[in-house]
C-alpha positions as CSV (number, residue, x, y, z in Angstrom):
1,X,-14.1,-27.4,22.1
2,X,-15.5,-24.1,20.9
3,X,-12.0,-22.9,20.1
4,X,-11.2,-26.0,18.2
5,X,-14.4,-25.7,16.2
6,X,-13.6,-22.0,15.3
7,X,-10.1,-23.0,14.3
8,X,-11.4,-25.8,12.2
9,X,-13.9,-23.5,10.4
10,X,-11.2,-20.9,9.8
11,X,-8.8,-23.5,8.3
12,X,-11.6,-24.8,6.1
13,X,-12.4,-21.3,4.9
14,X,-8.7,-20.7,4.2
15,X,-8.4,-24.0,2.3
16,X,-11.4,-23.2,0.1
17,X,-10.1,-19.7,-0.7
18,X,-6.7,-21.2,-1.5
19,X,-8.1,-23.5,-4.1
20,X,-11.0,-21.4,-5.3
21,X,-11.7,-20.5,-8.9
22,X,-10.8,-16.9,-8.2
23,X,-7.3,-17.9,-6.9
24,X,-6.8,-20.1,-9.9
25,X,-7.6,-17.3,-12.3
26,X,-5.2,-14.9,-10.5
27,X,-2.4,-17.4,-10.6
28,X,-3.3,-18.2,-14.2
29,X,-3.1,-14.5,-15.1
30,X,0.4,-14.2,-13.7
31,X,1.5,-17.4,-15.5
32,X,0.1,-16.1,-18.8
33,X,2.0,-12.8,-18.4
34,X,5.3,-14.7,-17.7
35,X,4.8,-17.0,-20.7
36,X,4.0,-14.0,-22.9
37,X,7.1,-12.2,-21.7
38,X,9.2,-15.3,-22.4
39,X,7.8,-15.7,-25.9
40,X,8.2,-12.0,-26.7
41,X,11.9,-12.2,-25.6
42,X,12.5,-15.3,-27.6
43,X,10.9,-13.7,-30.7
44,X,13.2,-10.7,-30.4
45,X,10.5,-8.1,-30.3
46,X,12.1,-4.6,-30.2
47,X,12.3,-3.2,-26.8
48,X,12.1,-6.6,-25.1
49,X,14.9,-8.6,-26.6
50,X,17.4,-6.9,-24.2
51,X,15.3,-7.5,-21.1
52,X,16.3,-10.7,-19.2
53,X,14.1,-13.6,-20.0
54,X,12.0,-15.1,-17.1
55,X,13.8,-18.4,-17.6
56,X,17.2,-16.7,-17.3
57,X,16.6,-14.4,-14.3
58,X,14.7,-17.0,-12.3
59,X,17.5,-19.5,-12.7
60,X,20.0,-16.8,-11.8
61,X,18.0,-15.8,-8.7
62,X,17.5,-19.2,-7.2
63,X,20.7,-19.1,-5.2
64,X,20.6,-15.4,-4.3
65,X,17.1,-15.5,-2.8
66,X,18.5,-18.0,-0.2
67,X,21.1,-15.6,1.0
68,X,20.9,-13.4,4.1
69,X,21.5,-10.3,2.1
70,X,18.3,-10.8,0.1
71,X,16.1,-11.4,3.2
72,X,17.6,-8.4,5.1
73,X,16.8,-6.2,2.1
74,X,13.2,-7.5,1.9
75,X,12.6,-7.2,5.7
76,X,14.3,-3.8,5.8
77,X,11.9,-2.3,3.2
78,X,8.9,-4.0,4.7
79,X,9.7,-2.6,8.1
80,X,10.2,0.9,6.8
81,X,6.9,0.7,4.9
82,X,5.0,-0.6,7.9
83,X,6.4,2.1,10.2
84,X,5.8,5.0,7.9
85,X,2.3,3.7,6.9
86,X,1.2,3.3,10.5
87,X,2.3,6.9,11.3
88,X,0.5,8.2,8.2
89,X,-2.7,6.4,9.1
90,X,-2.6,7.5,12.7
91,X,-2.2,11.1,11.7
92,X,-4.3,11.1,8.5
93,X,-7.5,9.5,9.7
94,X,-8.2,11.9,12.6
95,X,-7.2,14.9,10.5
96,X,-9.5,13.8,7.6
97,X,-12.4,13.2,10.1
98,X,-11.9,16.6,11.7
99,X,-11.7,18.4,8.3
100,X,-14.9,16.7,7.2
101,X,-16.8,17.3,10.5
102,X,-15.7,20.9,11.2
103,X,-16.2,23.2,8.2
104,X,-14.4,26.1,9.9
105,X,-11.4,23.9,10.5
106,X,-11.5,22.7,6.9
107,X,-11.6,26.3,5.6
108,X,-8.5,27.1,7.5
109,X,-6.5,24.0,6.6
110,X,-7.8,22.7,3.2
111,X,-6.1,25.4,1.0
112,X,-2.7,24.6,2.4
113,X,-3.4,20.9,2.2
114,X,-4.4,21.3,-1.5
115,X,-1.3,23.2,-2.3
116,X,1.0,20.5,-0.9
117,X,-1.0,17.5,-2.1
118,X,-0.2,17.7,-5.8
119,X,3.6,17.9,-5.1
120,X,4.9,14.5,-6.1
121,X,6.2,12.6,-3.1
122,X,9.6,12.1,-4.8
123,X,10.0,15.9,-4.9
124,X,10.2,15.8,-1.1
125,X,13.5,13.9,-1.1
126,X,15.8,17.0,-1.1
127,X,13.9,18.5,1.9
128,X,13.8,15.2,3.7
129,X,17.5,14.9,3.5
130,X,18.1,18.4,5.1
131,X,15.2,18.2,7.5
132,X,16.1,15.0,9.3
133,X,19.4,14.1,11.0
134,X,19.5,10.4,9.9
135,X,18.8,8.5,6.7
136,X,16.3,6.3,8.4
137,X,14.1,9.2,9.6
138,X,14.3,10.8,6.1
139,X,13.1,7.5,4.5
140,X,10.2,7.2,7.0
141,X,9.2,10.8,6.4
142,X,9.0,10.2,2.6
143,X,6.9,7.0,3.2
144,X,4.7,9.0,5.5
145,X,4.2,11.7,2.8
146,X,3.3,9.1,0.2
147,X,0.5,7.6,2.3
148,X,-0.7,10.7,4.3
149,X,-2.4,12.7,1.6
150,X,-4.6,10.0,0.0
151,X,-5.7,8.9,3.5
152,X,-6.7,12.4,4.6
153,X,-8.5,13.3,1.4
154,X,-10.5,10.1,1.2
155,X,-11.4,10.2,4.8
156,X,-12.6,13.8,4.5
157,X,-14.6,13.1,1.4
158,X,-16.1,10.1,3.1
159,X,-17.5,12.3,5.8
160,X,-18.7,15.0,3.4
161,X,-20.6,12.5,1.2
162,X,-22.6,10.9,4.0
163,X,-26.3,11.6,2.9
164,X,-27.8,14.5,4.8
165,X,-31.1,12.6,5.3
166,X,-29.2,9.8,7.1
167,X,-27.8,12.3,9.6
168,X,-31.2,13.9,10.0
169,X,-32.9,10.6,10.5
170,X,-30.4,9.6,13.2
171,X,-30.9,12.9,14.9
172,X,-34.6,12.6,14.9
173,X,-34.2,9.2,16.6
174,X,-32.2,10.8,19.4
175,X,-28.6,10.1,18.2
176,X,-26.3,12.7,19.7
177,X,-22.5,13.0,20.2
178,X,-20.8,9.7,20.5
179,X,-23.9,7.7,19.3
180,X,-24.1,9.9,16.2
181,X,-20.4,9.4,15.4
182,X,-20.6,5.6,16.1
183,X,-23.8,4.8,14.2
184,X,-23.7,7.5,11.4
185,X,-20.3,9.0,10.8
186,X,-18.1,5.9,11.3
187,X,-20.1,3.5,9.1
188,X,-20.6,6.2,6.4
189,X,-16.9,7.1,6.2
190,X,-15.4,3.6,6.5
191,X,-15.6,2.6,2.7
192,X,-13.9,5.8,1.6
193,X,-11.4,5.6,4.4
194,X,-10.4,2.1,3.4
195,X,-10.0,3.2,-0.2
196,X,-7.6,5.9,1.0
197,X,-5.7,3.4,3.1
198,X,-5.4,1.1,0.1
199,X,-4.2,3.9,-2.2
200,X,-1.8,5.1,0.4
201,X,-0.3,1.6,0.8
202,X,0.5,1.5,-2.9
203,X,2.2,4.9,-2.8
204,X,4.3,3.9,0.2
205,X,6.1,1.3,-1.9
206,X,6.7,3.8,-4.6
207,X,8.3,6.1,-2.0
208,X,10.4,3.5,-0.2
209,X,12.0,2.4,-3.5
210,X,12.7,6.0,-4.6
211,X,14.0,6.9,-1.1
212,X,16.3,3.9,-0.8
213,X,17.7,4.5,-4.3
214,X,18.8,8.0,-3.3
215,X,19.9,7.5,0.4
216,X,18.6,4.2,1.7
217,X,21.8,2.4,2.5
218,X,20.0,-0.9,2.3
219,X,16.6,-2.3,1.2
220,X,15.0,-3.4,-2.0
221,X,15.3,0.0,-3.7
222,X,19.0,0.4,-2.8
223,X,19.9,-3.1,-4.0
224,X,17.8,-2.6,-7.2
225,X,19.8,0.6,-8.1
226,X,23.1,-1.0,-7.0
227,X,22.4,-4.0,-9.2
228,X,21.7,-1.7,-12.1
229,X,25.0,0.1,-11.6
230,X,26.8,-3.2,-11.7
231,X,24.9,-4.2,-14.8
232,X,23.3,-7.2,-13.0
233,X,20.0,-6.9,-14.8
234,X,18.8,-10.3,-13.6
235,X,18.9,-9.0,-10.1
236,X,17.2,-5.8,-11.1
237,X,14.2,-7.8,-12.3
238,X,14.3,-9.9,-9.1
239,X,14.2,-6.8,-6.9
240,X,11.4,-5.3,-9.0
241,X,9.4,-8.5,-8.6
242,X,10.1,-8.6,-4.9
243,X,8.8,-5.0,-4.5
244,X,5.7,-6.0,-6.4
245,X,5.1,-9.1,-4.3
246,X,5.7,-7.3,-1.0
247,X,3.4,-4.5,-2.1
248,X,0.7,-7.0,-3.1
249,X,1.0,-8.7,0.2
250,X,0.6,-5.5,2.2
251,X,-2.3,-4.3,0.0
252,X,-4.0,-7.7,0.5
253,X,-3.7,-7.3,4.3
254,X,-5.3,-3.8,4.1
255,X,-8.1,-5.1,1.9
256,X,-8.7,-8.1,4.2
257,X,-8.9,-5.9,7.3
258,X,-11.1,-3.5,5.5
259,X,-13.4,-6.2,4.4
260,X,-14.3,-7.0,8.0
261,X,-15.7,-3.5,8.4
262,X,-17.5,-3.3,5.1
263,X,-18.9,-6.7,4.7
264,X,-21.6,-5.5,2.4
265,X,-18.9,-4.7,-0.2
266,X,-16.7,-7.3,-2.0
267,X,-13.0,-6.4,-1.5
268,X,-10.9,-7.5,-4.5
């Protein structure tokens, strides 16, 4: 009975969120953008008149989105992003924590980190091709690079910006070792860490598209570029929208998970 009650409450909460005013505004915002795009194209505004109209590319895409090729492209890119992102988070969070907690370690590693961090992720493509034996491993490395740096820097800054008086107060109350980390460091760093995870998720989609365009073999980025070469601009728009939708979905998952740990903050 308790399980049924919890399930019922979860479903009711989901239903209310689904039809909430905030959801309606978000859908309305997208609809307004599409309508404005259609009107601008119909009016022949310079720079837009050659872009496929929403009514045209949507009608053209209805049959294609039902094909196996399309779904394999979407799933392939989503799998790559998830794999690279998990590796980046698994490596970046501990490194950021250690750099924030150990000043000596930060002094040794931060200069090198800061030299590499400004390098655009797309600039790593030539090195990725020669460093790794397979296309798949090269793409995963590029996705890793895209998410790794923002996760590390935000986690480190989250530790460094924890108020000193909070740490002193916890120490005066007897917090040591694991207790200090659990009750002071972890709650203090979580908001900044989640911000880094959200930023990193956005960059992973930038990287997967760029990597697949160059050497992906399959995926949304590869098919986007291939459609451009074939002058299939309706499909170009379709794949662009698909990348945006998949990225929005992944970012929503990160924000939802983050919201469970920072309930005092509203996750957009």
